[in-house]
TORPA-527248 format. One record per residue: residue number from 0; residue in three letters; chain; x, y, z of N, C-alpha, C, O in turn. Coordinates in Angstrom, 1 decimal. Layout:
! residues N
    n  res  chain      nX      nY      nZ     caX     caY     caZ      cX      cY      cZ      oX      oY      oZ
  NUM  ALA      A       X       Y       Z       X       Y       Z       X       Y       Z       X       Y       Z
...
END
This chain:
! residues 179
    n  res  chain      nX      nY      nZ     caX     caY     caZ      cX      cY      cZ      oX      oY      oZ
    0  MET      A   207.3     3.9   180.9   206.4     2.8   181.2   205.6     3.2   182.4   206.1     3.7   183.4
    1  ILE      A   204.3     2.8   182.4   203.4     3.1   183.6   203.1     1.8   184.1   202.7     0.8   183.4
    2  ALA      A   203.4     1.6   185.4   203.1     0.3   186.1   202.1     0.7   187.2   202.2     1.7   187.9
    3  THR      A   201.1    -0.1   187.3   200.0     0.1   188.3   199.4    -1.3   188.7   199.5    -2.3   188.0
    4  ALA      A   198.9    -1.4   189.9   198.3    -2.6   190.4   196.9    -2.9   189.7   196.4    -4.0   189.6
    5  THR      A   196.3    -1.7   189.3   195.0    -1.7   188.7   195.2    -2.1   187.1   196.0    -1.5   186.4
    6  LYS      A   194.4    -3.1   186.7   194.5    -3.5   185.3   193.8    -2.6   184.3   194.2    -2.4   183.2
    7  ASN      A   192.7    -2.0   184.8   191.9    -1.2   183.9   191.9     0.3   184.2   190.8     0.9   184.3
    8  VAL      A   193.0     0.9   184.3   193.1     2.3   184.6   192.7     3.0   183.3   193.2     2.7   182.2
    9  ILE      A   191.8     4.0   183.4   191.5     4.9   182.3   192.3     6.1   182.4   192.4     6.8   183.4
   10  PHE      A   192.9     6.4   181.2   193.7     7.7   181.2   193.4     8.4   179.8   193.3     7.8   178.8
   11  LYS      A   193.2     9.7   180.0   192.8    10.5   178.9   193.7    11.8   179.0   194.2    12.2   180.1
   12  ARG      A   193.9    12.5   177.8   194.6    13.8   177.8   193.7    14.6   176.9   193.3    14.2   175.8
   13  VAL      A   193.4    15.8   177.4   192.5    16.7   176.7   193.1    18.1   176.8   194.0    18.4   177.6
   14  TRP      A   192.7    19.0   175.9   193.1    20.5   176.0   191.9    21.3   176.5   190.7    21.1   176.0
   15  ALA      A   192.1    22.3   177.3   191.1    23.2   177.8   191.7    24.5   178.3   192.9    24.5   178.8
   16  MET      A   191.0    25.6   178.2   191.6    26.8   178.7   191.7    26.7   180.3   190.8    26.1   180.9
   17  PRO      A   192.7    27.3   180.8   192.8    27.3   182.3   191.8    28.2   182.9   191.2    29.1   182.2
   18  ASN      A   191.6    28.0   184.2   190.7    28.8   185.0   191.1    28.6   186.5   191.4    27.5   186.9
   19  LYS      A   191.1    29.8   187.2   191.6    29.6   188.6   190.6    28.8   189.5   190.9    28.2   190.5
   20  ASN      A   189.4    28.7   188.9   188.4    27.8   189.5   188.4    26.5   188.8   187.8    26.4   187.7
   21  THR      A   189.2    25.5   189.3   189.4    24.3   188.6   188.3    23.6   188.0   188.4    23.1   186.9
   22  PHE      A   187.2    23.5   188.7   186.0    22.7   188.2   185.2    23.5   187.1   184.3    23.0   186.6
   23  ASP      A   185.6    24.8   186.9   185.0    25.5   185.8   185.7    25.3   184.4   185.3    25.7   183.4
   24  VAL      A   186.8    24.5   184.5   187.4    24.0   183.3   186.6    22.8   182.9   186.6    21.7   183.6
   25  ARG      A   185.9    22.9   181.8   184.9    21.9   181.4   185.2    20.4   181.6   184.4    19.7   182.3
   26  PRO      A   186.4    19.9   181.0   186.6    18.5   181.2   186.9    18.0   182.7   186.7    16.9   183.1
   27  ILE      A   187.4    19.0   183.5   187.6    18.7   184.9   186.3    18.7   185.6   186.1    17.9   186.5
   28  GLY      A   185.5    19.6   185.4   184.1    19.6   186.0   183.3    18.4   185.7   182.6    17.8   186.6
   29  LEU      A   183.5    17.9   184.5   182.8    16.7   184.1   183.4    15.4   184.8   182.7    14.5   185.2
   30  PHE      A   184.7    15.5   184.9   185.4    14.4   185.7   184.8    14.3   187.1   184.4    13.3   187.6
   31  VAL      A   184.7    15.5   187.8   184.2    15.5   189.2   182.7    15.1   189.2   182.3    14.3   190.1
   32  LYS      A   181.9    15.7   188.3   180.5    15.3   188.4   180.2    13.8   188.1   179.2    13.3   188.6
   33  LYS      A   181.0    13.2   187.3   180.9    11.8   187.1   180.9    10.9   188.4   180.2    10.0   188.6
   34  TYR      A   182.0    11.3   189.2   182.1    10.6   190.5   181.0    11.0   191.4   180.6    10.2   192.2
   35  LEU      A   180.6    12.3   191.4   179.6    12.9   192.4   178.3    12.1   192.1   177.5    11.8   193.1
   36  LYS      A   177.9    11.8   190.9   176.7    11.0   190.5   176.7     9.7   191.2   175.6     9.3   191.6
   37  LYS      A   177.8     9.0   191.4   177.9     7.7   192.0   178.0     7.7   193.5   177.9     6.7   194.2
   38  SER      A   178.2     9.0   194.1   178.5     9.2   195.5   177.2     9.3   196.4   176.2     9.9   195.9
   39  ASN      A   177.3     8.8   197.6   176.2     9.0   198.5   176.6    10.2   199.5   175.7    10.9   200.0
   40  SER      A   177.8    10.3   199.9   178.3    11.4   200.7   179.7    11.8   200.4   180.5    11.0   200.2
   41  SER      A   179.9    13.1   200.2   181.2    13.6   199.8   181.7    14.8   200.5   180.9    15.5   201.2
   42  VAL      A   183.0    15.1   200.5   183.6    16.1   201.2   184.6    16.9   200.2   185.3    16.3   199.4
   43  ASP      A   184.5    18.3   200.2   185.4    19.1   199.5   186.0    20.1   200.5   185.4    21.2   200.7
   44  PRO      A   187.2    19.8   201.0   187.9    20.7   202.0   188.4    22.0   201.4   188.8    22.9   202.2
   45  PHE      A   188.4    22.2   200.1   188.9    23.4   199.4   187.8    23.9   198.4   188.2    24.1   197.2
   46  ALA      A   186.7    23.9   198.8   185.6    24.1   197.8   185.4    25.4   197.1   184.7    25.5   196.1
   47  ARG      A   185.9    26.5   197.7   185.7    27.8   197.2   184.2    28.0   197.1   183.5    27.9   198.1
   48  ASN      A   183.6    28.3   196.0   182.2    28.5   195.8   181.5    27.4   195.1   180.4    27.6   194.7
   49  LYS      A   182.1    26.2   195.0   181.4    25.1   194.5   180.7    24.4   195.7   181.3    24.0   196.7
   50  GLU      A   179.4    24.2   195.5   178.6    23.5   196.6   178.2    22.2   196.2   177.1    21.7   196.5
   51  TRP      A   179.1    21.5   195.4   178.7    20.2   194.8   178.8    19.1   195.9   177.9    18.1   195.8
   52  ALA      A   179.7    19.2   196.8   179.8    18.1   197.8   178.9    18.2   199.0   178.3    19.3   199.3
   53  THR      A   178.6    17.1   199.6   177.8    17.1   200.8   178.3    18.0   201.9   177.5    18.8   202.4
   54  TYR      A   179.6    18.0   202.2   180.3    18.8   203.2   181.3    19.7   202.4   182.2    19.2   201.8
   55  THR      A   181.1    21.1   202.5   182.1    21.9   201.8   182.8    22.8   202.8   182.2    23.2   203.8
   56  ASN      A   184.0    23.2   202.5   184.9    24.0   203.4   185.7    24.8   202.5   186.1    24.4   201.4
   57  ASP      A   186.0    26.0   202.9   187.1    26.9   202.4   187.6    27.8   203.4   186.8    28.4   204.1
   58  LEU      A   188.9    28.0   203.4   189.5    28.9   204.5   188.9    30.3   204.3   188.8    31.0   205.3
   59  ASP      A   188.6    30.7   203.1   188.2    32.1   202.9   186.7    32.3   203.2   185.9    31.6   202.6
   60  PRO      A   186.4    33.1   204.2   185.0    33.3   204.7   184.1    34.0   203.6   182.9    34.1   203.8
   61  ALA      A   184.8    34.6   202.6   183.9    35.2   201.5   183.4    34.2   200.5   182.7    34.6   199.6
   62  THR      A   183.7    33.0   200.6   183.2    31.9   199.7   181.9    31.4   200.3   181.5    31.7   201.4
   63  SER      A   181.2    30.6   199.4   179.9    30.1   199.9   180.0    28.8   200.5   178.9    28.1   200.7
   64  SER      A   181.1    28.4   200.8   181.3    27.0   201.5   180.5    27.0   202.8   180.4    28.1   203.5
   65  GLU      A   180.1    25.8   203.3   179.4    25.7   204.5   180.3    26.0   205.7   179.8    26.7   206.7
   66  PHE      A   181.6    25.6   205.7   182.6    25.9   206.7   183.7    26.7   206.2   183.9    26.7   205.0
   67  HIS      A   184.3    27.4   207.1   185.5    28.2   206.8   186.6    28.1   207.8   186.9    28.9   208.7
   68  MET      A   187.2    26.8   207.7   188.2    26.4   208.6   189.5    26.0   207.8   189.5    25.8   206.6
   69  ASP      A   190.6    25.8   208.6   191.8    25.1   208.0   191.3    23.8   207.5   190.5    23.1   208.2
   70  ALA      A   191.7    23.3   206.4   191.3    22.0   205.8   191.5    20.8   206.7   190.6    20.0   206.8
   71  GLU      A   192.7    20.7   207.3   193.0    19.6   208.3   192.0    19.7   209.4   191.4    18.7   209.8
   72  ASP      A   191.8    20.9   210.0   190.9    21.0   211.2   189.4    20.6   210.7   188.7    19.9   211.5
   73  PHE      A   189.1    21.0   209.5   187.8    20.6   209.0   187.6    19.1   208.9   186.5    18.5   209.3
   74  ILE      A   188.6    18.4   208.3   188.5    17.0   208.2   188.5    16.3   209.6   187.6    15.4   209.8
   75  GLU      A   189.3    16.7   210.5   189.4    16.2   211.8   188.0    16.4   212.5   187.6    15.6   213.3
   76  MET      A   187.3    17.6   212.3   186.1    17.9   212.9   185.1    16.8   212.4   184.3    16.2   213.2
   77  LEU      A   185.1    16.6   211.0   184.1    15.6   210.5   184.4    14.1   211.1   183.5    13.4   211.5
   78  HIS      A   185.7    13.8   211.3   186.1    12.5   211.8   185.5    12.4   213.3   185.0    11.4   213.7
   79  LYS      A   185.7    13.5   214.1   185.2    13.5   215.5   183.7    13.3   215.5   183.1    12.7   216.4
   80  ARG      A   182.9    13.8   214.4   181.5    13.7   214.3   181.1    12.4   213.8   179.9    12.1   213.5
   81  ASN      A   182.1    11.5   213.5   181.8    10.2   212.9   181.3    10.1   211.5   180.5     9.2   211.1
   82  VAL      A   181.6    11.2   210.8   181.3    11.3   209.4   182.2    10.4   208.6   183.4    10.5   208.7
   83  ILE      A   181.6     9.6   207.7   182.3     8.8   206.8   181.7     9.0   205.4   180.5     9.2   205.3
   84  VAL      A   182.6     9.0   204.4   182.1     9.3   203.1   182.8     8.4   202.0   183.7     7.7   202.3
   85  ASP      A   182.1     8.4   200.9   182.6     7.6   199.8   183.3     8.4   198.7   183.8     7.8   197.7
   86  LEU      A   183.4     9.7   198.9   184.1    10.6   198.0   184.8    11.7   198.6   184.1    12.4   199.4
   87  ILE      A   186.0    12.0   198.3   186.7    13.2   198.7   187.2    13.9   197.4   187.7    13.3   196.5
   88  ILE      A   187.0    15.3   197.4   187.5    16.0   196.3   188.6    16.9   196.9   188.4    17.8   197.7
   89  PHE      A   189.9    16.6   196.5   191.1    17.2   197.0   191.6    18.1   196.0   192.4    17.6   195.1
   90  ASP      A   191.4    19.4   196.1   191.8    20.4   195.2   192.4    21.6   195.9   191.8    22.7   195.9
   91  PRO      A   193.6    21.4   196.5   194.2    22.6   197.3   194.9    23.4   196.4   195.1    23.1   195.2
   92  PRO      A   195.4    24.6   196.9   196.3    25.4   196.1   197.5    24.6   195.7   198.0    23.8   196.5
   93  TYR      A   197.9    24.8   194.4   198.9    23.9   193.8   200.3    24.2   194.1   201.2    23.4   194.0
   94  SER      A   200.6    25.5   194.5   202.0    25.9   194.6   202.2    26.7   195.9   201.2    27.2   196.5
   95  PRO      A   203.4    26.9   196.4   203.6    27.8   197.5   203.1    29.2   197.3   202.5    29.8   198.2
   96  ARG      A   203.2    29.8   196.1   202.7    31.1   195.7   201.2    31.1   195.9   200.7    32.1   196.4
   97  GLN      A   200.5    30.1   195.4   199.0    30.0   195.5   198.6    29.9   196.9   197.7    30.6   197.4
   98  ILE      A   199.3    29.1   197.8   199.0    29.1   199.2   199.2    30.5   199.9   198.4    31.0   200.6
   99  SER      A   200.3    31.1   199.5   200.6    32.4   200.1   199.5    33.4   199.7   199.1    34.2   200.6
  100  GLU      A   199.1    33.4   198.5   198.0    34.3   198.1   196.7    34.0   198.9   196.1    35.0   199.3
  101  CYS      A   196.3    32.8   199.0   195.1    32.4   199.8   195.2    32.8   201.3   194.3    33.4   201.8
  102  TYR      A   196.3    32.6   201.9   196.5    33.0   203.2   196.5    34.6   203.4   195.8    35.1   204.3
  103  LYS      A   197.3    35.2   202.6   197.3    36.7   202.7   195.9    37.4   202.4   195.6    38.4   203.0
  104  LYS      A   195.1    36.8   201.5   193.9    37.4   201.2   193.0    37.4   202.4   192.1    38.2   202.5
  105  ILE      A   193.1    36.4   203.3   192.2    36.4   204.5   192.9    37.0   205.8   192.4    36.9   206.9
  106  GLY      A   194.2    37.5   205.6   194.9    38.1   206.7   195.7    37.2   207.5   196.1    37.6   208.6
  107  LEU      A   196.0    35.9   207.1   196.8    35.0   207.8   198.3    35.3   207.6   198.7    35.8   206.6
  108  ARG      A   199.1    34.8   208.6   200.5    35.0   208.5   201.0    34.0   207.4   200.4    32.9   207.3
  109  VAL      A   202.0    34.4   206.6   202.5    33.5   205.6   204.0    33.5   205.7   204.6    34.6   205.7
  110  GLY      A   204.5    32.4   206.0   206.1    32.2   206.0   206.3    30.9   205.3   205.5    30.3   204.6
  111  MET      A   207.6    30.5   205.4   208.1    29.3   204.7   207.3    28.1   205.2   206.9    27.2   204.5
  112  LYS      A   207.1    28.0   206.5   206.3    26.8   207.1   205.0    26.7   206.5   204.6    25.6   206.1
  113  GLU      A   204.2    27.8   206.4   202.8    27.8   205.8   202.7    27.4   204.4   201.7    26.9   203.9
  114  THR      A   203.9    27.7   203.6   203.8    27.4   202.2   204.4    26.2   201.7   204.6    26.0   200.5
  115  GLN      A   204.8    25.3   202.7   205.4    24.0   202.3   204.3    23.1   201.9   203.8    22.3   202.7
  116  ASN      A   203.8    23.1   200.6   202.7    22.3   200.2   202.8    20.8   200.4   201.8    20.2   200.6
  117  SER      A   204.0    20.2   200.3   204.1    18.8   200.4   203.8    18.4   202.0   203.2    17.3   202.2
  118  VAL      A   204.1    19.2   202.9   203.8    19.0   204.3   202.3    19.2   204.5   201.6    18.3   205.1
  119  LEU      A   201.8    20.2   204.0   200.4    20.5   204.1   199.6    19.3   203.5   198.6    18.9   204.2
  120  TYR      A   199.9    18.9   202.3   199.1    17.9   201.6   199.2    16.5   202.4   198.2    15.8   202.4
  121  LYS      A   200.4    16.2   202.9   200.4    15.0   203.7   199.5    15.0   204.9   198.8    14.0   205.1
  122  ARG      A   199.5    16.1   205.7   198.7    16.1   206.9   197.3    16.0   206.4   196.5    15.3   207.1
  123  ILE      A   196.8    16.7   205.5   195.4    16.7   205.1   195.0    15.3   204.5   194.0    14.7   204.7
  124  ARG      A   196.0    14.7   203.7   195.6    13.3   203.2   195.6    12.3   204.3   194.8    11.4   204.3
  125  ASP      A   196.4    12.4   205.3   196.4    11.5   206.4   195.0    11.7   207.1   194.3    10.7   207.5
  126  ALA      A   194.5    12.9   207.3   193.3    13.1   207.9   192.1    12.6   207.0   191.2    12.0   207.6
  127  VAL      A   192.2    12.8   205.7   191.2    12.4   204.8   191.0    10.9   204.8   189.9    10.4   204.7
  128  ASP      A   192.1    10.2   205.0   192.1     8.8   205.0   191.2     8.1   206.0   190.7     7.0   205.9
  129  LYS      A   191.1     8.9   207.2   190.3     8.4   208.3   188.8     8.4   208.0   188.0     7.6   208.6
  130  ILE      A   188.4     9.2   207.1   186.9     9.3   206.8   186.4     8.7   205.6   185.2     8.7   205.3
  131  VAL      A   187.3     8.1   204.8   186.9     7.5   203.5   186.6     6.0   203.7   187.5     5.3   204.3
  132  ILE      A   185.5     5.5   203.3   185.2     4.2   203.5   186.0     3.3   202.6   186.5     3.8   201.6
  133  PRO      A   186.2     2.0   202.8   186.8     1.1   201.8   186.0     1.1   200.6   184.7     1.0   200.6
  134  GLY      A   186.6     1.2   199.4   185.8     1.3   198.2   185.6     2.7   197.8   185.2     3.0   196.6
  135  GLY      A   185.7     3.6   198.8   185.5     5.1   198.5   186.6     5.6   197.5   187.6     5.0   197.2
  136  VAL      A   186.3     6.8   197.0   187.2     7.4   195.9   187.6     8.7   196.4   186.9     9.5   197.0
  137  VAL      A   188.9     9.0   196.1   189.5    10.3   196.3   189.9    10.9   195.0   190.7    10.3   194.3
  138  LEU      A   189.4    12.1   194.6   189.8    12.8   193.5   190.8    13.8   193.8   190.6    14.6   194.7
  139  SER      A   192.0    13.7   193.2   193.1    14.7   193.5   193.5    15.5   192.3   193.6    15.0   191.2
  140  PHE      A   193.7    16.8   192.5   194.0    17.7   191.4   195.2    18.5   191.8   195.5    18.8   193.0
  141  GLY      A   196.1    18.8   190.7   197.2    19.5   190.9   198.2    19.4   189.8   197.8    19.1   188.6
  142  TRP      A   199.5    19.7   190.1   200.5    19.7   189.2   201.3    18.4   189.3   202.4    18.3   188.6
  143  ASN      A   200.9    17.5   190.1   201.6    16.1   190.2   200.5    15.2   190.4   199.3    15.5   190.6
  144  SER      A   200.9    13.9   190.2   200.0    12.7   190.3   200.2    11.9   191.6   199.9    10.7   191.6
  145  ALA      A   200.7    12.6   192.6   201.0    11.8   193.9   199.7    11.2   194.5   199.7    10.0   194.9
  146  GLY      A   198.7    12.0   194.5   197.4    11.4   195.1   197.5    10.8   196.5   198.4    11.3   197.3
  147  MET      A   196.7     9.9   196.8   196.7     9.3   198.2   197.8     8.3   198.3   198.5     8.2   199.4
  148  GLY      A   198.1     7.6   197.2   199.1     6.6   197.2   198.9     5.2   197.7   198.0     4.9   198.5
  149  LYS      A   199.8     4.4   197.3   199.8     2.9   197.6   200.0     2.7   199.1   199.3     1.8   199.7
  150  LYS      A   200.9     3.5   199.8   201.2     3.3   201.2   199.9     3.5   202.1   199.8     2.9   203.1
  151  ARG      A   199.0     4.3   201.7   197.7     4.5   202.4   196.7     3.4   201.9   195.6     3.3   202.4
  152  GLY      A   197.0     2.6   200.9   196.1     1.6   200.4   195.1     2.0   199.3   194.0     1.5   199.3
  153  TYR      A   195.5     2.9   198.4   194.7     3.4   197.3   195.3     2.9   196.0   196.5     2.7   195.8
  154  GLU      A   194.4     2.7   195.0   194.8     2.3   193.7   194.2     3.3   192.7   193.1     3.7   192.9
  155  ILE      A   195.0     3.7   191.7   194.5     4.6   190.6   193.6     3.8   189.8   193.9     2.8   189.2
  156  ILE      A   192.4     4.6   189.6   191.4     3.9   188.7   191.2     4.9   187.4   190.7     4.4   186.4
  157  GLU      A   191.6     6.1   187.5   191.4     7.0   186.3   192.4     8.2   186.5   192.7     8.7   187.6
  158  GLY      A   192.9     8.6   185.3   193.8     9.8   185.2   193.3    10.7   184.1   192.9    10.2   183.0
  159  LEU      A   193.3    11.9   184.4   192.9    12.9   183.2   194.0    14.0   183.3   194.2    14.6   184.4
  160  LEU      A   194.7    14.2   182.2   195.7    15.2   182.0   195.1    16.3   181.2   194.7    16.1   180.0
  161  VAL      A   195.0    17.5   181.8   194.3    18.6   181.0   195.5    19.6   180.6   196.0    20.4   181.5
  162  CYS      A   195.8    19.6   179.4   196.8    20.5   178.9   196.1    21.9   178.7   195.0    22.0   178.1
  163  HIS      A   196.8    22.9   179.1   196.3    24.3   179.0   197.0    25.1   177.9   196.7    26.3   177.7
  164  GLY      A   198.1    24.5   177.3   198.8    25.1   176.3   199.8    26.1   176.8   199.9    26.5   177.9
  165  GLY      A   200.7    26.5   175.8   201.7    27.6   176.1   202.6    27.2   177.3   203.1    26.1   177.4
  166  ALA      A   202.8    28.2   178.1   203.7    28.0   179.3   202.8    27.6   180.5   203.4    27.6   181.6
  167  HIS      A   201.6    27.3   180.4   200.7    26.9   181.5   201.1    25.5   181.9   201.3    24.6   181.1
  168  ASN      A   201.1    25.2   183.2   201.2    23.8   183.7   199.9    23.1   183.3   198.8    23.7   183.3
  169  ASP      A   200.0    21.8   183.1   198.9    20.9   182.9   198.2    20.8   184.2   198.8    21.0   185.3
  170  THR      A   197.0    20.4   184.3   196.2    20.1   185.5   196.1    18.6   185.5   195.6    17.9   184.6
  171  ILE      A   196.7    18.0   186.5   196.7    16.5   186.6   195.5    16.1   187.5   195.4    16.5   188.6
  172  CYS      A   194.6    15.3   187.0   193.4    14.8   187.8   193.5    13.2   188.0   193.6    12.5   187.0
  173  ILE      A   193.5    12.8   189.3   193.6    11.4   189.6   192.4    11.0   190.4   192.0    11.7   191.3
  174  ALA      A   191.8     9.8   190.0   190.8     9.2   190.8   191.4     7.9   191.4   191.9     7.0   190.6
  175  GLU      A   191.4     7.8   192.7   192.0     6.6   193.4   190.9     6.0   194.3   190.1     6.7   194.9
  176  ARG      A   190.8     4.6   194.3   189.9     3.9   195.1   190.6     3.3   196.3   191.7     2.7   196.2
  177  LYS      A   190.0     3.5   197.5   190.6     2.9   198.7   190.3     1.4   198.8   189.1     1.0   198.6
  178  LYS      A   191.4     0.6   199.0   191.2    -0.8   199.0   190.6    -1.3   200.2   190.4    -2.5   200.4
END
């Protein structure tokens, strides 16, 4: 049983080939573009080479993102500059292994502390909440549907489950609106 405060949640399940670049998976890219069309100002703290958002960041300096900072530091910088947005795209590395690979690739230290994705995600989500306007949307991607959550005052408006077949984990896409 799925219980939610939102009465008109849209939920779809589709199949698509996996891709390390999340938004190159066609149904996921379309999901993001749908919300970008409605957005006036957006942030992607893990953008890699996607320049879709107004403000883009990626830790890897070899990417085409505007900034190359730690995601939490990037969001805090925007907050200090009084940037407020109506859309956040939250697509971090999904697992400790992926976090480790990202850090090692750019020569950063990787230990247990750095790969604890639940701690990392909480810190970044707390920072993100400071710059999202009421009515703004956060798109979260990963292998769970935690998203921003009710405690921060968000309600799910759409879910997309992308099955990749075989032994691949599904990609879970959640759109939440800030109350």
